[in-house]
PDB file of N, CA, C and O in Angstrom, chain B, residues numbered from 101:
ATOM      1  N   UNK B 101      91.370 153.567 124.242  1.00  0.00           N
ATOM      2  CA  UNK B 101      92.297 154.785 124.478  1.00  0.00           C
ATOM      3  C   UNK B 101      93.669 154.277 124.743  1.00  0.00           C
ATOM      4  O   UNK B 101      93.845 153.358 125.544  1.00  0.00           O
ATOM      5  N   UNK B 102      94.725 154.886 124.049  1.00  0.00           N
ATOM      6  CA  UNK B 102      96.043 154.252 124.012  1.00  0.00           C
ATOM      7  C   UNK B 102      96.588 155.614 125.058  1.00  0.00           C
ATOM      8  O   UNK B 102      96.332 156.793 124.812  1.00  0.00           O
ATOM      9  N   UNK B 103      97.244 155.211 126.043  1.00  0.00           N
ATOM     10  CA  UNK B 103      98.215 155.724 127.195  1.00  0.00           C
ATOM     11  C   UNK B 103      99.673 155.794 126.936  1.00  0.00           C
ATOM     12  O   UNK B 103     100.188 154.871 126.306  1.00  0.00           O
ATOM     13  N   UNK B 104     100.369 156.752 127.337  1.00  0.00           N
ATOM     14  CA  UNK B 104     101.698 156.921 127.210  1.00  0.00           C
ATOM     15  C   UNK B 104     102.033 156.706 128.944  1.00  0.00           C
ATOM     16  O   UNK B 104     101.705 157.564 129.764  1.00  0.00           O
ATOM     17  N   UNK B 105     102.644 155.583 129.274  1.00  0.00           N
ATOM     18  CA  UNK B 105     102.965 155.702 130.711  1.00  0.00           C
ATOM     19  C   UNK B 105     104.347 155.325 131.124  1.00  0.00           C
ATOM     20  O   UNK B 105     104.631 155.277 132.321  1.00  0.00           O
ATOM     21  N   UNK B 106     104.970 155.133 130.462  1.00  0.00           N
ATOM     22  CA  UNK B 106     106.511 154.513 130.625  1.00  0.00           C
ATOM     23  C   UNK B 106     107.218 155.474 131.569  1.00  0.00           C
ATOM     24  O   UNK B 106     107.860 155.179 132.578  1.00  0.00           O
ATOM     25  N   UNK B 107     106.965 156.774 131.014  1.00  0.00           N
ATOM     26  CA  UNK B 107     107.707 157.930 131.864  1.00  0.00           C
ATOM     27  C   UNK B 107     106.819 158.423 132.962  1.00  0.00           C
ATOM     28  O   UNK B 107     107.327 159.264 133.704  1.00  0.00           O
ATOM     29  N   UNK B 108     105.439 158.015 133.233  1.00  0.00           N
ATOM     30  CA  UNK B 108     104.770 158.603 134.340  1.00  0.00           C
ATOM     31  C   UNK B 108     104.721 157.803 135.496  1.00  0.00           C
ATOM     32  O   UNK B 108     104.953 156.594 135.484  1.00  0.00           O
ATOM     33  N   UNK B 109     104.410 158.483 136.537  1.00  0.00           N
ATOM     34  CA  UNK B 109     104.157 157.772 137.789  1.00  0.00           C
ATOM     35  C   UNK B 109     102.824 157.021 137.877  1.00  0.00           C
ATOM     36  O   UNK B 109     101.737 157.574 137.714  1.00  0.00           O
ATOM     37  N   UNK B 110     102.971 155.850 138.120  1.00  0.00           N
ATOM     38  CA  UNK B 110     101.609 154.966 138.106  1.00  0.00           C
ATOM     39  C   UNK B 110     100.333 155.672 138.743  1.00  0.00           C
ATOM     40  O   UNK B 110      99.182 155.462 138.361  1.00  0.00           O
ATOM     41  N   UNK B 111     100.690 156.522 139.748  1.00  0.00           N
ATOM     42  CA  UNK B 111      99.327 157.422 140.498  1.00  0.00           C
ATOM     43  C   UNK B 111      98.625 157.880 139.339  1.00  0.00           C
ATOM     44  O   UNK B 111      97.482 157.447 139.197  1.00  0.00           O
ATOM     45  N   UNK B 112      99.101 158.709 138.439  1.00  0.00           N
ATOM     46  CA  UNK B 112      98.545 159.182 137.337  1.00  0.00           C
ATOM     47  C   UNK B 112      97.160 158.551 136.443  1.00  0.00           C
ATOM     48  O   UNK B 112      96.190 159.076 135.897  1.00  0.00           O
ATOM     49  N   UNK B 113      97.639 157.177 136.618  1.00  0.00           N
ATOM     50  CA  UNK B 113      96.549 156.354 136.182  1.00  0.00           C
ATOM     51  C   UNK B 113      94.841 156.376 136.959  1.00  0.00           C
ATOM     52  O   UNK B 113      93.709 156.193 136.511  1.00  0.00           O
ATOM     53  N   UNK B 114      95.197 156.583 137.825  1.00  0.00           N
ATOM     54  CA  UNK B 114      94.017 156.769 138.503  1.00  0.00           C
ATOM     55  C   UNK B 114      92.787 157.402 137.944  1.00  0.00           C
ATOM     56  O   UNK B 114      91.649 156.976 138.143  1.00  0.00           O
ATOM     57  N   UNK B 115      93.104 158.482 137.210  1.00  0.00           N
ATOM     58  CA  UNK B 115      91.937 159.418 136.403  1.00  0.00           C
ATOM     59  C   UNK B 115      91.209 158.659 135.399  1.00  0.00           C
ATOM     60  O   UNK B 115      90.111 158.937 134.918  1.00  0.00           O
ATOM     61  N   UNK B 116      91.978 157.644 135.136  1.00  0.00           N
ATOM     62  CA  UNK B 116      91.239 156.645 134.043  1.00  0.00           C
ATOM     63  C   UNK B 116      90.294 155.629 134.444  1.00  0.00           C
ATOM     64  O   UNK B 116      89.575 154.991 133.676  1.00  0.00           O
ATOM     65  N   UNK B 117      90.346 155.519 135.750  1.00  0.00           N
ATOM     66  CA  UNK B 117      89.428 154.529 136.359  1.00  0.00           C
ATOM     67  C   UNK B 117      87.668 155.184 136.294  1.00  0.00           C
ATOM     68  O   UNK B 117      86.610 154.609 136.548  1.00  0.00           O
ATOM     69  N   UNK B 118      87.925 156.490 135.878  1.00  0.00           N
ATOM     70  CA  UNK B 118      86.462 157.156 136.108  1.00  0.00           C
ATOM     71  C   UNK B 118      85.832 156.712 134.583  1.00  0.00           C
ATOM     72  O   UNK B 118      84.630 156.561 134.363  1.00  0.00           O
ATOM     73  N   UNK B 119      86.741 156.568 133.752  1.00  0.00           N
ATOM     74  CA  UNK B 119      86.245 156.339 132.236  1.00  0.00           C
ATOM     75  C   UNK B 119      84.802 155.348 132.471  1.00  0.00           C
ATOM     76  O   UNK B 119      84.563 154.757 133.525  1.00  0.00           O
ATOM     77  N   UNK B 120      83.856 155.316 131.151  1.00  0.00           N
ATOM     78  CA  UNK B 120      83.288 154.039 131.235  1.00  0.00           C
ATOM     79  C   UNK B 120      83.737 152.978 131.054  1.00  0.00           C
ATOM     80  O   UNK B 120      84.659 152.904 130.241  1.00  0.00           O
ATOM     81  N   UNK B 121      83.298 151.815 131.693  1.00  0.00           N
ATOM     82  CA  UNK B 121      84.047 150.626 131.645  1.00  0.00           C
ATOM     83  C   UNK B 121      83.917 149.735 130.317  1.00  0.00           C
ATOM     84  O   UNK B 121      84.487 148.648 130.221  1.00  0.00           O
ATOM     85  N   UNK B 122      83.152 150.261 129.338  1.00  0.00           N
ATOM     86  CA  UNK B 122      83.337 149.792 128.128  1.00  0.00           C
ATOM     87  C   UNK B 122      84.570 150.373 127.211  1.00  0.00           C
ATOM     88  O   UNK B 122      84.735 149.991 126.053  1.00  0.00           O
ATOM     89  N   UNK B 123      85.388 151.303 127.829  1.00  0.00           N
ATOM     90  CA  UNK B 123      86.189 151.697 127.085  1.00  0.00           C
ATOM     91  C   UNK B 123      87.703 151.172 127.593  1.00  0.00           C
ATOM     92  O   UNK B 123      88.304 151.497 128.617  1.00  0.00           O
ATOM     93  N   UNK B 124      88.168 150.125 126.385  1.00  0.00           N
ATOM     94  CA  UNK B 124      89.247 149.584 126.862  1.00  0.00           C
ATOM     95  C   UNK B 124      90.682 150.511 126.760  1.00  0.00           C
ATOM     96  O   UNK B 124      90.744 151.510 126.043  1.00  0.00           O
ATOM     97  N   UNK B 125      91.667 150.088 127.475  1.00  0.00           N
ATOM     98  CA  UNK B 125      92.921 151.025 127.494  1.00  0.00           C
ATOM     99  C   UNK B 125      94.266 150.291 126.965  1.00  0.00           C
ATOM    100  O   UNK B 125      94.296 149.061 127.002  1.00  0.00           O
ATOM    101  N   UNK B 126      95.107 150.838 126.594  1.00  0.00           N
ATOM    102  CA  UNK B 126      96.482 150.415 125.743  1.00  0.00           C
ATOM    103  C   UNK B 126      97.261 151.068 126.985  1.00  0.00           C
ATOM    104  O   UNK B 126      96.859 152.135 127.449  1.00  0.00           O
ATOM    105  N   UNK B 127      98.296 150.462 127.475  1.00  0.00           N
ATOM    106  CA  UNK B 127      99.348 151.210 128.318  1.00  0.00           C
ATOM    107  C   UNK B 127     100.440 150.876 127.619  1.00  0.00           C
ATOM    108  O   UNK B 127     100.694 149.760 127.167  1.00  0.00           O
ATOM    109  N   UNK B 128     101.279 152.141 127.507  1.00  0.00           N
ATOM    110  CA  UNK B 128     102.674 152.314 127.144  1.00  0.00           C
ATOM    111  C   UNK B 128     103.402 151.911 128.294  1.00  0.00           C
ATOM    112  O   UNK B 128     103.255 152.389 129.418  1.00  0.00           O
ATOM    113  N   UNK B 129     104.398 150.778 127.884  1.00  0.00           N
ATOM    114  CA  UNK B 129     105.393 150.282 129.091  1.00  0.00           C
ATOM    115  C   UNK B 129     106.619 150.253 128.605  1.00  0.00           C
ATOM    116  O   UNK B 129     107.493 149.627 129.205  1.00  0.00           O
ATOM    117  N   UNK B 130     106.921 151.028 127.265  1.00  0.00           N
ATOM    118  CA  UNK B 130     108.551 150.976 126.604  1.00  0.00           C
ATOM    119  C   UNK B 130     108.533 152.528 126.492  1.00  0.00           C
ATOM    120  O   UNK B 130     107.698 153.217 125.906  1.00  0.00           O
ATOM    121  N   UNK B 131     109.809 152.992 127.290  1.00  0.00           N
ATOM    122  CA  UNK B 131     110.179 154.249 126.813  1.00  0.00           C
ATOM    123  C   UNK B 131     111.009 154.709 125.630  1.00  0.00           C
ATOM    124  O   UNK B 131     112.223 154.537 125.519  1.00  0.00           O
ATOM    125  N   UNK B 132     110.210 155.315 124.758  1.00  0.00           N
ATOM    126  CA  UNK B 132     110.779 155.287 123.362  1.00  0.00           C
ATOM    127  C   UNK B 132     111.827 156.548 123.487  1.00  0.00           C
ATOM    128  O   UNK B 132     112.543 156.703 122.498  1.00  0.00           O
ATOM    129  N   UNK B 133     112.002 157.431 124.534  1.00  0.00           N
ATOM    130  CA  UNK B 133     112.799 158.549 124.575  1.00  0.00           C
ATOM    131  C   UNK B 133     114.243 158.110 125.335  1.00  0.00           C
ATOM    132  O   UNK B 133     115.086 158.929 125.701  1.00  0.00           O
ATOM    133  N   UNK B 134     114.319 157.091 125.446  1.00  0.00           N
ATOM    134  CA  UNK B 134     115.723 156.650 126.059  1.00  0.00           C
ATOM    135  C   UNK B 134     116.223 155.163 125.325  1.00  0.00           C
ATOM    136  O   UNK B 134     115.601 154.117 125.144  1.00  0.00           O
ATOM    137  N   UNK B 135     117.515 155.528 125.018  1.00  0.00           N
ATOM    138  CA  UNK B 135     118.384 154.309 124.340  1.00  0.00           C
ATOM    139  C   UNK B 135     118.376 153.041 125.137  1.00  0.00           C
ATOM    140  O   UNK B 135     118.271 151.981 124.519  1.00  0.00           O
ATOM    141  N   UNK B 136     118.464 153.035 126.293  1.00  0.00           N
ATOM    142  CA  UNK B 136     118.459 152.096 127.329  1.00  0.00           C
ATOM    143  C   UNK B 136     117.387 151.192 127.257  1.00  0.00           C
ATOM    144  O   UNK B 136     116.239 151.478 127.597  1.00  0.00           O
ATOM    145  N   UNK B 137     117.795 149.967 126.761  1.00  0.00           N
ATOM    146  CA  UNK B 137     116.570 148.769 126.406  1.00  0.00           C
ATOM    147  C   UNK B 137     116.103 148.232 127.951  1.00  0.00           C
ATOM    148  O   UNK B 137     116.872 147.836 128.827  1.00  0.00           O
ATOM    149  N   UNK B 138     114.670 148.330 128.031  1.00  0.00           N
ATOM    150  CA  UNK B 138     114.351 147.895 129.298  1.00  0.00           C
ATOM    151  C   UNK B 138     114.541 146.464 129.809  1.00  0.00           C
ATOM    152  O   UNK B 138     114.683 145.545 129.002  1.00  0.00           O
ATOM    153  N   UNK B 139     114.547 146.244 131.195  1.00  0.00           N
ATOM    154  CA  UNK B 139     114.618 144.833 131.219  1.00  0.00           C
ATOM    155  C   UNK B 139     113.222 144.048 131.247  1.00  0.00           C
ATOM    156  O   UNK B 139     112.228 144.685 131.596  1.00  0.00           O
ATOM    157  N   UNK B 140     113.115 142.920 130.954  1.00  0.00           N
ATOM    158  CA  UNK B 140     111.493 142.013 130.908  1.00  0.00           C
ATOM    159  C   UNK B 140     110.907 142.595 132.312  1.00  0.00           C
ATOM    160  O   UNK B 140     109.741 142.950 132.480  1.00  0.00           O
ATOM    161  N   UNK B 141     112.037 142.625 133.372  1.00  0.00           N
ATOM    162  CA  UNK B 141     111.103 142.648 134.699  1.00  0.00           C
ATOM    163  C   UNK B 141     110.865 144.152 134.866  1.00  0.00           C
ATOM    164  O   UNK B 141     109.908 144.391 135.603  1.00  0.00           O
ATOM    165  N   UNK B 142     111.361 145.006 134.471  1.00  0.00           N
ATOM    166  CA  UNK B 142     110.999 146.396 134.319  1.00  0.00           C
ATOM    167  C   UNK B 142     109.432 146.538 133.628  1.00  0.00           C
ATOM    168  O   UNK B 142     108.519 147.220 134.095  1.00  0.00           O
ATOM    169  N   UNK B 143     109.389 145.843 132.596  1.00  0.00           N
ATOM    170  CA  UNK B 143     108.186 145.938 131.741  1.00  0.00           C
ATOM    171  C   UNK B 143     107.120 145.147 132.353  1.00  0.00           C
ATOM    172  O   UNK B 143     105.968 145.580 132.314  1.00  0.00           O
ATOM    173  N   UNK B 144     107.444 143.796 133.032  1.00  0.00           N
ATOM    174  CA  UNK B 144     106.355 143.495 133.757  1.00  0.00           C
ATOM    175  C   UNK B 144     105.943 144.167 135.058  1.00  0.00           C
ATOM    176  O   UNK B 144     104.847 143.917 135.559  1.00  0.00           O
ATOM    177  N   UNK B 145     106.760 144.973 135.585  1.00  0.00           N
ATOM    178  CA  UNK B 145     106.465 145.627 136.710  1.00  0.00           C
ATOM    179  C   UNK B 145     105.558 146.837 136.531  1.00  0.00           C
ATOM    180  O   UNK B 145     104.755 147.267 137.359  1.00  0.00           O
ATOM    181  N   UNK B 146     105.881 147.437 135.012  1.00  0.00           N
ATOM    182  CA  UNK B 146     104.924 148.488 134.570  1.00  0.00           C
ATOM    183  C   UNK B 146     103.590 148.056 134.373  1.00  0.00           C
ATOM    184  O   UNK B 146     102.597 148.730 134.645  1.00  0.00           O
ATOM    185  N   UNK B 147     103.592 146.717 133.808  1.00  0.00           N
ATOM    186  CA  UNK B 147     102.159 146.555 133.338  1.00  0.00           C
ATOM    187  C   UNK B 147     101.482 145.834 134.870  1.00  0.00           C
ATOM    188  O   UNK B 147     100.257 145.792 134.988  1.00  0.00           O
ATOM    189  N   UNK B 148     102.170 145.422 135.719  1.00  0.00           N
ATOM    190  CA  UNK B 148     101.496 145.217 137.128  1.00  0.00           C
ATOM    191  C   UNK B 148     100.905 146.328 137.475  1.00  0.00           C
ATOM    192  O   UNK B 148      99.725 146.362 137.825  1.00  0.00           O
ATOM    193  N   UNK B 149     101.767 147.483 137.404  1.00  0.00           N
ATOM    194  CA  UNK B 149     101.260 148.529 138.127  1.00  0.00           C
ATOM    195  C   UNK B 149      99.905 149.077 137.520  1.00  0.00           C
ATOM    196  O   UNK B 149      98.965 149.399 138.247  1.00  0.00           O
ATOM    197  N   UNK B 150      99.872 149.149 136.326  1.00  0.00           N
ATOM    198  CA  UNK B 150      99.015 149.650 135.466  1.00  0.00           C
ATOM    199  C   UNK B 150      97.751 148.993 135.723  1.00  0.00           C
ATOM    200  O   UNK B 150      96.736 149.678 135.596  1.00  0.00           O
ATOM    201  N   UNK B 151      97.623 147.563 136.123  1.00  0.00           N
ATOM    202  CA  UNK B 151      96.581 146.367 136.176  1.00  0.00           C
ATOM    203  C   UNK B 151      96.372 146.892 137.572  1.00  0.00           C
ATOM    204  O   UNK B 151      95.196 147.193 137.774  1.00  0.00           O
ATOM    205  N   UNK B 152      97.047 147.054 138.422  1.00  0.00           N
ATOM    206  CA  UNK B 152      96.748 147.098 139.979  1.00  0.00           C
ATOM    207  C   UNK B 152      95.821 148.515 140.082  1.00  0.00           C
ATOM    208  O   UNK B 152      94.990 148.579 140.988  1.00  0.00           O
ATOM    209  N   UNK B 153      95.958 149.508 139.258  1.00  0.00           N
ATOM    210  CA  UNK B 153      95.291 150.703 139.365  1.00  0.00           C
ATOM    211  C   UNK B 153      93.818 150.505 138.342  1.00  0.00           C
ATOM    212  O   UNK B 153      92.639 150.819 138.508  1.00  0.00           O
ATOM    213  N   UNK B 154      94.378 150.002 137.523  1.00  0.00           N
ATOM    214  CA  UNK B 154      93.205 149.860 136.335  1.00  0.00           C
ATOM    215  C   UNK B 154      92.208 149.046 136.462  1.00  0.00           C
ATOM    216  O   UNK B 154      91.008 149.223 136.255  1.00  0.00           O
ATOM    217  N   UNK B 155      92.943 147.895 136.913  1.00  0.00           N
ATOM    218  CA  UNK B 155      91.886 146.398 136.923  1.00  0.00           C
ATOM    219  C   UNK B 155      92.437 145.727 135.507  1.00  0.00           C
ATOM    220  O   UNK B 155      92.755 146.512 134.614  1.00  0.00           O
ATOM    221  N   UNK B 156      92.527 144.662 135.333  1.00  0.00           N
ATOM    222  CA  UNK B 156      93.045 143.536 134.566  1.00  0.00           C
ATOM    223  C   UNK B 156      91.972 143.560 133.516  1.00  0.00           C
ATOM    224  O   UNK B 156      92.389 143.230 132.406  1.00  0.00           O
ATOM    225  N   UNK B 157      90.568 143.897 133.585  1.00  0.00           N
ATOM    226  CA  UNK B 157      89.668 143.968 132.538  1.00  0.00           C
ATOM    227  C   UNK B 157      89.645 145.382 131.647  1.00  0.00           C
ATOM    228  O   UNK B 157      88.916 145.679 130.701  1.00  0.00           O
ATOM    229  N   UNK B 158      90.595 146.062 132.226  1.00  0.00           N
ATOM    230  CA  UNK B 158      90.377 147.662 131.522  1.00  0.00           C
ATOM    231  C   UNK B 158      91.737 147.653 130.733  1.00  0.00           C
ATOM    232  O   UNK B 158      91.873 148.431 129.788  1.00  0.00           O
ATOM    233  N   UNK B 159      92.688 146.844 131.072  1.00  0.00           N
ATOM    234  CA  UNK B 159      94.161 146.950 130.323  1.00  0.00           C
ATOM    235  C   UNK B 159      94.075 145.933 129.416  1.00  0.00           C
ATOM    236  O   UNK B 159      94.185 144.763 129.784  1.00  0.00           O
ATOM    237  N   UNK B 160      93.862 146.281 128.085  1.00  0.00           N
ATOM    238  CA  UNK B 160      93.572 145.271 126.943  1.00  0.00           C
ATOM    239  C   UNK B 160      94.919 145.151 125.940  1.00  0.00           C
ATOM    240  O   UNK B 160      95.048 144.221 125.144  1.00  0.00           O
ATOM    241  N   UNK B 161      95.909 146.243 126.099  1.00  0.00           N
ATOM    242  CA  UNK B 161      96.851 146.138 125.168  1.00  0.00           C
ATOM    243  C   UNK B 161      98.199 146.793 126.040  1.00  0.00           C
ATOM    244  O   UNK B 161      97.996 147.621 126.928  1.00  0.00           O
ATOM    245  N   UNK B 162      99.413 146.393 125.735  1.00  0.00           N
ATOM    246  CA  UNK B 162     100.479 146.973 126.199  1.00  0.00           C
ATOM    247  C   UNK B 162     101.601 147.098 124.804  1.00  0.00           C
ATOM    248  O   UNK B 162     101.727 146.292 123.883  1.00  0.00           O
ATOM    249  N   UNK B 163     102.238 148.230 124.998  1.00  0.00           N
ATOM    250  CA  UNK B 163     102.682 148.718 123.732  1.00  0.00           C
ATOM    251  C   UNK B 163     103.736 149.653 124.240  1.00  0.00           C
ATOM    252  O   UNK B 163     103.849 150.051 125.400  1.00  0.00           O
ATOM    253  N   UNK B 164     104.702 150.032 122.928  1.00  0.00           N
ATOM    254  CA  UNK B 164     105.639 151.410 123.454  1.00  0.00           C
ATOM    255  C   UNK B 164     104.705 152.530 123.624  1.00  0.00           C
ATOM    256  O   UNK B 164     103.534 152.566 123.246  1.00  0.00           O
ATOM    257  N   UNK B 165     105.474 153.586 124.339  1.00  0.00           N
ATOM    258  CA  UNK B 165     104.806 154.902 124.388  1.00  0.00           C
ATOM    259  C   UNK B 165     104.311 155.509 122.951  1.00  0.00           C
ATOM    260  O   UNK B 165     103.276 156.162 122.817  1.00  0.00           O
ATOM    261  N   UNK B 166     105.186 155.197 121.944  1.00  0.00           N
ATOM    262  CA  UNK B 166     104.909 155.942 120.757  1.00  0.00           C
ATOM    263  C   UNK B 166     105.696 154.939 119.438  1.00  0.00           C
ATOM    264  O   UNK B 166     105.678 153.708 119.423  1.00  0.00           O
ATOM    265  N   UNK B 167     106.319 155.772 118.453  1.00  0.00           N
ATOM    266  CA  UNK B 167     107.265 155.133 117.421  1.00  0.00           C
ATOM    267  C   UNK B 167     108.592 155.196 117.755  1.00  0.00           C
ATOM    268  O   UNK B 167     109.047 156.093 118.465  1.00  0.00           O
ATOM    269  N   UNK B 168     109.295 154.237 117.257  1.00  0.00           N
ATOM    270  CA  UNK B 168     110.679 154.055 117.300  1.00  0.00           C
ATOM    271  C   UNK B 168     111.358 154.995 116.074  1.00  0.00           C
ATOM    272  O   UNK B 168     112.543 154.937 115.747  1.00  0.00           O
ATOM    273  N   UNK B 169     110.574 155.672 115.609  1.00  0.00           N
ATOM    274  CA  UNK B 169     111.371 156.123 114.403  1.00  0.00           C
ATOM    275  C   UNK B 169     113.100 156.902 114.784  1.00  0.00           C
ATOM    276  O   UNK B 169     114.068 156.732 114.043  1.00  0.00           O
ATOM    277  N   UNK B 170     113.133 157.587 115.846  1.00  0.00           N
ATOM    278  CA  UNK B 170     114.437 157.812 116.020  1.00  0.00           C
ATOM    279  C   UNK B 170     115.191 157.166 116.772  1.00  0.00           C
ATOM    280  O   UNK B 170     116.223 157.681 117.203  1.00  0.00           O
ATOM    281  N   UNK B 171     114.871 156.063 117.044  1.00  0.00           N
ATOM    282  CA  UNK B 171     115.989 155.179 117.608  1.00  0.00           C
ATOM    283  C   UNK B 171     116.847 154.126 116.887  1.00  0.00           C
ATOM    284  O   UNK B 171     116.094 153.427 116.209  1.00  0.00           O
ATOM    285  N   UNK B 172     117.856 153.822 116.794  1.00  0.00           N
ATOM    286  CA  UNK B 172     118.612 152.753 116.392  1.00  0.00           C
ATOM    287  C   UNK B 172     117.678 151.602 115.965  1.00  0.00           C
ATOM    288  O   UNK B 172     116.658 151.343 116.604  1.00  0.00           O
ATOM    289  N   UNK B 173     118.049 150.934 114.887  1.00  0.00           N
ATOM    290  CA  UNK B 173     117.227 149.750 114.477  1.00  0.00           C
ATOM    291  C   UNK B 173     117.427 148.608 115.771  1.00  0.00           C
ATOM    292  O   UNK B 173     116.485 147.908 116.142  1.00  0.00           O
ATOM    293  N   UNK B 174     118.674 148.543 116.335  1.00  0.00           N
ATOM    294  CA  UNK B 174     119.022 147.655 117.174  1.00  0.00           C
ATOM    295  C   UNK B 174     118.593 147.950 118.500  1.00  0.00           C
ATOM    296  O   UNK B 174     118.631 147.007 119.291  1.00  0.00           O
ATOM    297  N   UNK B 175     118.170 149.116 118.937  1.00  0.00           N
ATOM    298  CA  UNK B 175     117.667 149.476 120.268  1.00  0.00           C
ATOM    299  C   UNK B 175     115.807 149.243 119.890  1.00  0.00           C
ATOM    300  O   UNK B 175     115.164 148.551 120.678  1.00  0.00           O
ATOM    301  N   UNK B 176     115.338 149.656 119.088  1.00  0.00           N
ATOM    302  CA  UNK B 176     114.031 149.208 118.926  1.00  0.00           C
ATOM    303  C   UNK B 176     114.027 147.868 118.894  1.00  0.00           C
ATOM    304  O   UNK B 176     113.336 147.359 119.777  1.00  0.00           O
ATOM    305  N   UNK B 177     114.552 147.157 118.191  1.00  0.00           N
ATOM    306  CA  UNK B 177     114.209 145.597 118.201  1.00  0.00           C
ATOM    307  C   UNK B 177     114.607 144.973 119.654  1.00  0.00           C
ATOM    308  O   UNK B 177     113.981 143.972 120.004  1.00  0.00           O
ATOM    309  N   UNK B 178     115.640 145.516 120.551  1.00  0.00           N
ATOM    310  CA  UNK B 178     115.855 145.000 121.644  1.00  0.00           C
ATOM    311  C   UNK B 178     114.235 145.529 122.534  1.00  0.00           C
ATOM    312  O   UNK B 178     113.473 144.735 123.085  1.00  0.00           O
ATOM    313  N   UNK B 179     114.064 146.863 122.465  1.00  0.00           N
ATOM    314  CA  UNK B 179     112.745 147.230 123.196  1.00  0.00           C
ATOM    315  C   UNK B 179     111.491 146.490 122.883  1.00  0.00           C
ATOM    316  O   UNK B 179     110.695 146.246 123.790  1.00  0.00           O
ATOM    317  N   UNK B 180     111.246 146.086 121.547  1.00  0.00           N
ATOM    318  CA  UNK B 180     110.240 144.874 121.282  1.00  0.00           C
ATOM    319  C   UNK B 180     110.352 143.565 121.989  1.00  0.00           C
ATOM    320  O   UNK B 180     109.418 143.005 122.563  1.00  0.00           O
ATOM    321  N   UNK B 181     111.581 143.127 121.896  1.00  0.00           N
ATOM    322  CA  UNK B 181     111.825 141.961 122.291  1.00  0.00           C
ATOM    323  C   UNK B 181     111.699 142.123 123.881  1.00  0.00           C
ATOM    324  O   UNK B 181     111.365 141.086 124.453  1.00  0.00           O
ATOM    325  N   UNK B 182     111.893 143.155 124.627  1.00  0.00           N
ATOM    326  CA  UNK B 182     111.927 143.334 125.792  1.00  0.00           C
ATOM    327  C   UNK B 182     110.206 143.494 126.316  1.00  0.00           C
ATOM    328  O   UNK B 182     109.843 143.200 127.455  1.00  0.00           O
ATOM    329  N   UNK B 183     109.530 143.875 125.528  1.00  0.00           N
ATOM    330  CA  UNK B 183     108.084 143.832 125.814  1.00  0.00           C
ATOM    331  C   UNK B 183     107.367 142.737 125.525  1.00  0.00           C
ATOM    332  O   UNK B 183     106.489 142.337 126.290  1.00  0.00           O
ATOM    333  N   UNK B 184     107.652 142.154 124.428  1.00  0.00           N
ATOM    334  CA  UNK B 184     107.163 140.564 124.536  1.00  0.00           C
ATOM    335  C   UNK B 184     107.675 139.790 125.824  1.00  0.00           C
ATOM    336  O   UNK B 184     106.890 139.207 126.572  1.00  0.00           O
ATOM    337  N   UNK B 185     109.035 139.823 126.028  1.00  0.00           N
ATOM    338  CA  UNK B 185     109.143 139.057 127.400  1.00  0.00           C
ATOM    339  C   UNK B 185     108.825 139.506 128.721  1.00  0.00           C
ATOM    340  O   UNK B 185     108.711 138.722 129.663  1.00  0.00           O
ATOM    341  N   UNK B 186     108.662 140.889 128.830  1.00  0.00           N
ATOM    342  CA  UNK B 186     107.916 141.224 129.896  1.00  0.00           C
ATOM    343  C   UNK B 186     106.695 141.103 130.158  1.00  0.00           C
ATOM    344  O   UNK B 186     106.226 141.047 131.294  1.00  0.00           O
ATOM    345  N   UNK B 187     105.853 141.035 128.744  1.00  0.00           N
ATOM    346  CA  UNK B 187     104.261 140.600 128.801  1.00  0.00           C
ATOM    347  C   UNK B 187     104.178 139.077 129.388  1.00  0.00           C
ATOM    348  O   UNK B 187     103.456 138.722 130.320  1.00  0.00           O
ATOM    349  N   UNK B 188     104.948 138.371 128.747  1.00  0.00           N
ATOM    350  CA  UNK B 188     105.322 136.942 128.962  1.00  0.00           C
ATOM    351  C   UNK B 188     105.378 136.872 130.545  1.00  0.00           C
ATOM    352  O   UNK B 188     104.523 136.278 131.202  1.00  0.00           O
ATOM    353  N   UNK B 189     106.261 137.409 130.991  1.00  0.00           N
ATOM    354  CA  UNK B 189     106.617 137.289 132.531  1.00  0.00           C
ATOM    355  C   UNK B 189     105.458 137.846 133.293  1.00  0.00           C
ATOM    356  O   UNK B 189     105.085 137.213 134.280  1.00  0.00           O
ATOM    357  N   UNK B 190     104.888 138.867 132.989  1.00  0.00           N
ATOM    358  CA  UNK B 190     103.546 139.424 133.638  1.00  0.00           C
ATOM    359  C   UNK B 190     102.643 138.150 133.561  1.00  0.00           C
ATOM    360  O   UNK B 190     102.196 137.725 134.626  1.00  0.00           O
ATOM    361  N   UNK B 191     102.347 137.528 132.442  1.00  0.00           N
ATOM    362  CA  UNK B 191     101.247 136.813 132.193  1.00  0.00           C
ATOM    363  C   UNK B 191     101.672 135.609 133.194  1.00  0.00           C
ATOM    364  O   UNK B 191     100.867 135.111 133.981  1.00  0.00           O
ATOM    365  N   UNK B 192     102.991 135.206 133.082  1.00  0.00           N
ATOM    366  CA  UNK B 192     103.228 133.749 134.102  1.00  0.00           C
ATOM    367  C   UNK B 192     103.133 134.358 135.514  1.00  0.00           C
ATOM    368  O   UNK B 192     102.653 133.542 136.301  1.00  0.00           O
ATOM    369  N   UNK B 193     103.391 135.348 135.984  1.00  0.00           N
ATOM    370  CA  UNK B 193     103.310 135.815 137.259  1.00  0.00           C
ATOM    371  C   UNK B 193     101.701 136.048 137.842  1.00  0.00           C
ATOM    372  O   UNK B 193     101.297 135.825 138.983  1.00  0.00           O
ATOM    373  N   UNK B 194     101.009 136.517 136.788  1.00  0.00           N
ATOM    374  CA  UNK B 194      99.626 136.707 137.132  1.00  0.00           C
ATOM    375  C   UNK B 194      98.765 135.439 137.250  1.00  0.00           C
ATOM    376  O   UNK B 194      97.743 135.402 137.936  1.00  0.00           O
ATOM    377  N   UNK B 195      99.145 134.608 136.681  1.00  0.00           N
ATOM    378  CA  UNK B 195      98.472 133.132 136.485  1.00  0.00           C
ATOM    379  C   UNK B 195      98.706 132.247 137.931  1.00  0.00           C
ATOM    380  O   UNK B 195      98.053 131.268 138.292  1.00  0.00           O
ATOM    381  N   UNK B 196      99.652 132.792 138.522  1.00  0.00           N
ATOM    382  CA  UNK B 196     100.187 131.963 139.851  1.00  0.00           C
ATOM    383  C   UNK B 196      99.609 132.250 141.168  1.00  0.00           C
ATOM    384  O   UNK B 196     100.000 131.637 142.161  1.00  0.00           O
TER     385      UNK B 196
END
């Protein structure tokens, strides 16, 4: 199940805790409706919030909320770089 979460409050994720445990979740952590590129720290915080609510075992993927078709290429590239850097930052923090 793929969720758009970048523009939503983390509390909304609680409803997904009640899904069967075998249903893996992908969490959108990049806002595709804003031309501002997220910092890696913002992305890491969004991932951390989702993991806190849903559990690390449920969050299998992180991704943009949707496609980048309406964004300038440079913004889309920057957002994808922030996604990777934020994921790496989260993984580094979660292992310590």
